[in-house]
N, C-alpha and C positions, 0 to 999 in steps of 0.2 A: 367631803369624803376623805381628804388627807388627814383629818382629825379622827374619823371613825375607823378607817381602814386598819391602823395598827392595833385597834382593840376589837377587831371583828370576832375573834374567838370568844371573848367575854360576852359580846352581844348575842352570838349564836347560842352559847350555853345558857344565858339568861332567858332567851326566847324559848328554848326547849324546856327549861325548868317551869316557866309560866304555863306553857302548853300542857305539860304533864299535870301540873296543879289543877288546871282548868278541867282536864279530863277526869282527874280523881274526884274533884268536887261535884262533877256531873252525876256521879253514882250515889250522891246523897239522896237524890230524888228517886222514887221507885221507877223502874223501867216499865214503860207502857207500850202496848201494841195499838194499832189503829185498824178500824174497820170503816170502809167508805161505801157510799151508794150515790146514785144520781137519780134525780126525779125530773120529770118533764111537766111543766106547768102550761096548760092551755086554757083559753077562754071560749065558752060557747058563743059569746057575742062578738068574737074577733072578726067574723066574716062581714059584719056590718061596719067595721072601722077601717080607715085607711091603714096601710102597712106600718107607717111610722108610729101612729097613735097606738096601734095594736102592740107593737114591740115595746114602746115606752110603758104602756099599761101593764104588760106582762113583767117587765123589769121591776116595776114598782111593787107588784104582788110578790115577786121572788125576794126582793129586799125585805119586805115586811115579814114574810115567812122566815127568812134567815134570822131576823132579830127575835121573832116569836119563840123559836125553839130554844133560845138561851134563857128564857124566863123561868122562874121557880114554879109558876102555875103549870107550865108545859111539862116540867120535870115531874110534878105530881101525877099528871096524866100518863107519862111514860112509865112510871113505877106501877100504876094501876092498870096498865094496858094488857096484862095477862101473859107477858113474855117471861115470867119467872125471874125477874131481875133481882139481884142481890140488894135487898132493902138496907142491910146493915152498912153498906158502902156510903150511903147518903144519910145515915142516922147520926148526924152531928148537929151542933148548933146552927141556927138558921143563917147567920152571916157567913160562916165557913161553908155551909151547904151550897149557898148560891155561888160562892167563888169556885168551889169544886166543880159545880155543874158547868160553869162557863169554861173552865179548863178542860172539861171532859168532852163537851160537844162543840163542834165547829160547823157553821153553815155559811156557804158562799154562793151567791148567785153569779152565774156566768153572763157577763154583760153582752147584750145583743142577742141573747137566746132566751129560751124558756127553761133552761137547765138550772137545777139547784143541787149543789153537791153538799152532802152531809158526811161528816167524819166524826167518829167517836173514838176516844182514847181510854184504855183501861189496862190494868196490870194483867188481866186475863183475857185471852182472845175471845172466848165464848161470851164473856160479859160485854165486850166491845160490840160483838155481832148483835147481841140482844138489844143493846141500847140504840144502835143505828137502825135496826129492823123495826123496833117499836116506834121510833121517830118517823120513819117512812110510812108505817101503817097509819099513824095518827094524821099525818099531813094528807095522805091519800084519801082517807075516809072522812076527815073532819076539817079539811083545809078551808072549805067554803064557809064553815061556821066561824072561823077566826077572821077571815077577810071580809065576809059579807057580800061576796060576789059569786056569780055563777061560773065556777072554775073546775077544771079537772087536774088532779095531780096524780101522775102515773109513775110507777117504778120502771126505769129503763136500764139500769145497771144493778144487778144483784150485789149483795154485800161482798166486798173484797177485803180480806184480812192481810195485814202485813206479815211477812215471814219472820221478821226480826223486830225488836223494839225500836220505835221511832222517837220516843221521848224518854229522857233528854237526848238531844242530838250530839252525841259525844264527839264524832269527827269534826262537826262544825265548831263545837266549843274549843277543840284543840287547835284548829286552824286560826280561830279568833285569838286564842291564847298566844300563838306564835307571833301574830301581828302585833298584839299589844305588848308582848315581851320585847320584841325588836324595837318598838317605839320607845318603851321605857328604858331599855338598855342603852339605846343611842342617846336618849336625853340625859341619862346619868353620866355617860362619857363626856358629853358636851359640857355639862355643868362642871364636872371636875376639871376639864380643860380651861374653862373660863376662870375658875377659882385659882388655878396655878398661874395663869397669865396675869390675873389681877394681883396676885401675891408677888409675882416677879416685878411688876411695874412699881409696886409699893417699895420693894427693896431697892 
């Protein structure tokens, strides 16, 4: 600390500069809103199973559905679901199309429950709602077709849209920039100190 303290102004300025740069670079990506829903997965045969087995079975189904919605085959069904989704958004080469879909849709199973949370990200709020609603519709009407089990998938939370863009996370990027800038600035001061000390010893 006795080495860094005299150069604290430099370290602070460097950290702020890196944070501002991180915030500025965040705007290179298009700003995206989110729309989220929650689905409840139940099994008709759950009453014949012991509680632990029933929960584990439901968790497995939820995890499988969460992975399923990220596939290109599921994207094709979403586009054809009748929700008037903007087809041009995904009218790109297949490799980029798959990567874009993975970045657009997020599915997470809440462990220990039958809840499945789906989040869609898009530059337009209405498109995010359409994507997440179409996903919920397909899972609730065709979920058993994918899993091959006697299950029910019901909507328990209607689509909720973010008031402000959530991607990229500019505040988080700037906080990370401050931390990285402080570390790099401190490292530079330490290196310069070691160089001067080594040079003095040589003299």
